[in-house]
DONU-26635 format. One record per residue (C-alpha): residue number from 1; residue in three letters; x negated, y negated, z. Coordinates in Angstrom, 3 decimals, padded with zeros to 6 digits, m for minus. Layout:
BEGIN
@resi: NUM	resn: ALA	c1: X	c2: Y	c3: Z
...
//
This chain:
BEGIN
@resi: 1	resn: MET	c1: m010.121	c2: m020.409	c3: m002.644
@resi: 2	resn: GLY	c1: m012.836	c2: m020.109	c3: 000.009
@resi: 3	resn: ASP	c1: m014.656	c2: m017.039	c3: 001.225
@resi: 4	resn: SER	c1: m013.175	c2: m016.064	c3: 004.593
@resi: 5	resn: SER	c1: m015.620	c2: m013.261	c3: 005.357
@resi: 6	resn: GLY	c1: m017.145	c2: m013.686	c3: 008.764
@resi: 7	resn: SER	c1: m015.628	c2: m017.068	c3: 009.568
@resi: 8	resn: PRO	c1: m013.514	c2: m016.833	c3: 012.726
@resi: 9	resn: SER	c1: m010.235	c2: m018.717	c3: 012.908
@resi: 10	resn: GLY	c1: m007.618	c2: m019.100	c3: 015.594
@resi: 11	resn: SER	c1: m004.583	c2: m017.733	c3: 013.759
@resi: 12	resn: GLY	c1: m006.417	c2: m015.423	c3: 011.375
@resi: 13	resn: PRO	c1: m005.897	c2: m015.067	c3: 007.651
@resi: 14	resn: PRO	c1: m002.725	c2: m013.647	c3: 006.108
@resi: 15	resn: PRO	c1: m002.499	c2: m009.818	c3: 006.201
@resi: 16	resn: GLN	c1: m003.714	c2: m009.415	c3: 002.630
@resi: 17	resn: GLU	c1: m006.992	c2: m011.143	c3: 003.577
@resi: 18	resn: ARG	c1: m007.695	c2: m009.133	c3: 006.763
@resi: 19	resn: ARG	c1: m008.702	c2: m005.967	c3: 004.944
@resi: 20	resn: THR	c1: m011.124	c2: m003.635	c3: 006.658
@resi: 21	resn: VAL	c1: m011.514	c2: m001.304	c3: 003.658
@resi: 22	resn: PRO	c1: m011.988	c2: m002.046	c3: m000.058
@resi: 23	resn: ARG	c1: m008.839	c2: m002.376	c3: m002.140
@resi: 24	resn: TYR	c1: m008.888	c2: m001.343	c3: m005.797
@resi: 25	resn: MET	c1: m006.745	c2: m002.243	c3: m008.784
@resi: 26	resn: PHE	c1: m004.709	c2: 000.878	c3: m009.437
@resi: 27	resn: ILE	c1: m001.602	c2: 001.311	c3: m011.560
@resi: 28	resn: ALA	c1: 000.793	c2: 004.131	c3: m010.679
@resi: 29	resn: VAL	c1: 004.488	c2: 004.810	c3: m010.240
@resi: 30	resn: VAL	c1: 005.724	c2: 004.947	c3: m006.646
@resi: 31	resn: GLU	c1: 008.929	c2: 006.371	c3: m005.261
@resi: 32	resn: ILE	c1: 009.975	c2: 004.610	c3: m002.059
@resi: 33	resn: ILE	c1: 012.416	c2: 006.228	c3: 000.351
@resi: 34	resn: GLU	c1: 013.779	c2: 004.306	c3: 003.314
@resi: 35	resn: PRO	c1: 015.065	c2: 007.201	c3: 005.453
@resi: 36	resn: ALA	c1: 017.143	c2: 005.176	c3: 007.933
@resi: 37	resn: ASN	c1: 019.667	c2: 004.243	c3: 005.200
@resi: 38	resn: ASP	c1: 018.694	c2: 006.877	c3: 002.584
@resi: 39	resn: VAL	c1: 017.648	c2: 004.137	c3: 000.144
@resi: 40	resn: HIS	c1: 015.615	c2: 005.343	c3: m002.866
@resi: 41	resn: MET	c1: 013.674	c2: 002.841	c3: m004.982
@resi: 42	resn: THR	c1: 011.011	c2: 002.965	c3: m007.657
@resi: 43	resn: GLY	c1: 008.157	c2: 000.491	c3: m007.977
@resi: 44	resn: ARG	c1: 004.625	c2: 000.196	c3: m009.266
@resi: 45	resn: VAL	c1: 001.475	c2: 000.335	c3: m007.175
@resi: 46	resn: SER	c1: m000.932	c2: m002.359	c3: m008.386
@resi: 47	resn: GLU	c1: m003.602	c2: m002.115	c3: m005.647
@resi: 48	resn: ILE	c1: m004.579	c2: 000.760	c3: m003.376
@resi: 49	resn: SER	c1: m006.952	c2: 001.378	c3: m000.459
@resi: 50	resn: ARG	c1: m007.625	c2: 004.011	c3: 002.193
@resi: 51	resn: LYS	c1: m005.199	c2: 002.258	c3: 004.578
@resi: 52	resn: GLY	c1: m002.453	c2: 000.864	c3: 002.363
@resi: 53	resn: CYS	c1: m001.260	c2: m000.382	c3: m000.990
@resi: 54	resn: TYR	c1: 000.568	c2: m003.196	c3: m002.720
@resi: 55	resn: ILE	c1: 003.795	c2: m002.351	c3: m004.520
@resi: 56	resn: ASP	c1: 005.209	c2: m004.510	c3: m007.308
@resi: 57	resn: ILE	c1: 008.984	c2: m004.496	c3: m006.851
@resi: 58	resn: LEU	c1: 011.622	c2: m007.165	c3: m007.499
@resi: 59	resn: ASN	c1: 013.700	c2: m006.443	c3: m004.390
@resi: 60	resn: PRO	c1: 011.272	c2: m005.609	c3: m001.566
@resi: 61	resn: LEU	c1: 012.515	c2: m004.180	c3: 001.708
@resi: 62	resn: PRO	c1: 012.084	c2: m006.286	c3: 004.874
@resi: 63	resn: THR	c1: 008.794	c2: m006.493	c3: 006.778
@resi: 64	resn: GLY	c1: 008.593	c2: m003.783	c3: 009.445
@resi: 65	resn: THR	c1: 010.701	c2: m001.258	c3: 007.501
@resi: 66	resn: LEU	c1: 009.480	c2: 002.342	c3: 007.813
@resi: 67	resn: ILE	c1: 009.350	c2: 004.139	c3: 004.471
@resi: 68	resn: ASN	c1: 008.067	c2: 007.274	c3: 002.765
@resi: 69	resn: LEU	c1: 005.912	c2: 006.839	c3: m000.341
@resi: 70	resn: ARG	c1: 005.199	c2: 009.155	c3: m003.262
@resi: 71	resn: VAL	c1: 002.546	c2: 007.700	c3: m005.559
@resi: 72	resn: SER	c1: 002.217	c2: 009.554	c3: m008.870
@resi: 73	resn: CYS	c1: m000.408	c2: 009.227	c3: m011.564
@resi: 74	resn: ASP	c1: m002.203	c2: 011.453	c3: m014.053
@resi: 75	resn: ARG	c1: m004.496	c2: 012.638	c3: m011.231
@resi: 76	resn: GLY	c1: m001.700	c2: 013.992	c3: m009.030
@resi: 77	resn: THR	c1: 000.600	c2: 012.797	c3: m006.269
@resi: 78	resn: PHE	c1: m000.133	c2: 011.154	c3: m002.914
@resi: 79	resn: ALA	c1: 002.647	c2: 011.177	c3: m000.309
@resi: 80	resn: THR	c1: 002.658	c2: 009.449	c3: 003.080
@resi: 81	resn: PRO	c1: 004.856	c2: 007.640	c3: 005.556
@resi: 82	resn: GLY	c1: 004.250	c2: 003.907	c3: 005.670
@resi: 83	resn: LYS	c1: 005.356	c2: 000.572	c3: 007.068
@resi: 84	resn: ILE	c1: 005.946	c2: m002.653	c3: 005.178
@resi: 85	resn: ILE	c1: 003.525	c2: m005.196	c3: 006.629
@resi: 86	resn: TYR	c1: 004.259	c2: m008.211	c3: 004.412
@resi: 87	resn: VAL	c1: 006.651	c2: m009.211	c3: 001.655
@resi: 88	resn: GLN	c1: 006.354	c2: m011.581	c3: m001.303
@resi: 89	resn: GLU	c1: 009.949	c2: m012.329	c3: m002.317
@resi: 90	resn: ALA	c1: 010.875	c2: m011.161	c3: m005.839
@resi: 91	resn: MET	c1: 007.291	c2: m009.936	c3: m006.326
@resi: 92	resn: GLY	c1: 006.367	c2: m007.071	c3: m004.053
@resi: 93	resn: MET	c1: 005.285	c2: m005.814	c3: m000.659
@resi: 94	resn: GLY	c1: 002.192	c2: m004.693	c3: 001.198
@resi: 95	resn: VAL	c1: 002.407	c2: m001.281	c3: 002.827
@resi: 96	resn: SER	c1: 000.242	c2: 000.241	c3: 005.540
@resi: 97	resn: TYR	c1: 000.022	c2: 004.044	c3: 005.646
@resi: 98	resn: MET	c1: 001.050	c2: 005.788	c3: 008.863
@resi: 99	resn: ASN	c1: 000.298	c2: 009.342	c3: 010.037
@resi: 100	resn: THR	c1: m000.967	c2: 010.483	c3: 006.648
@resi: 101	resn: LEU	c1: m001.572	c2: 014.233	c3: 006.542
@resi: 102	resn: PRO	c1: m005.203	c2: 015.347	c3: 006.011
@resi: 103	resn: GLU	c1: m004.439	c2: 017.087	c3: 002.692
@resi: 104	resn: GLN	c1: m002.847	c2: 013.877	c3: 001.400
@resi: 105	resn: LEU	c1: m005.885	c2: 011.845	c3: 002.471
@resi: 106	resn: LYS	c1: m008.041	c2: 014.226	c3: 000.405
@resi: 107	resn: VAL	c1: m005.984	c2: 013.350	c3: m002.693
@resi: 108	resn: LEU	c1: m006.331	c2: 009.632	c3: m001.949
@resi: 109	resn: ASP	c1: m010.052	c2: 009.921	c3: m001.216
@resi: 110	resn: THR	c1: m010.576	c2: 011.640	c3: m004.588
@resi: 111	resn: TRP	c1: m008.808	c2: 008.773	c3: m006.377
@resi: 112	resn: LEU	c1: m010.802	c2: 006.139	c3: m004.469
@resi: 113	resn: ALA	c1: m014.116	c2: 007.924	c3: m005.129
@resi: 114	resn: ASP	c1: m013.323	c2: 007.951	c3: m008.858
@resi: 115	resn: MET	c1: m012.668	c2: 004.198	c3: m008.799
@resi: 116	resn: HIS	c1: m015.933	c2: 003.071	c3: m007.268
@resi: 117	resn: SER	c1: m018.297	c2: 005.555	c3: m008.879
//
């Protein structure tokens, strides 16, 4: 639709349009663990950034759920705690990373550098 960059609005755009870092198409397997109820799920990351990712999954967890992620691809594994920030029913969920360890950020930064070089 329209370009929302730089145009202020009262309510603000949906979370997926308020990005402060570039998001890249990225396909990888993700293991999702919801520690409060010991729920283990598998999904597919379809987009990734320095601050979060989008996970394709038929039965997303509710917005606000705290989870642990393990994203695996041919270039290694990235693990971090996260929080579900929005849900698209029967499609997937947007996740924001939380308290990511420095060594895990190095893995992610390597992947991101490879994507935009």
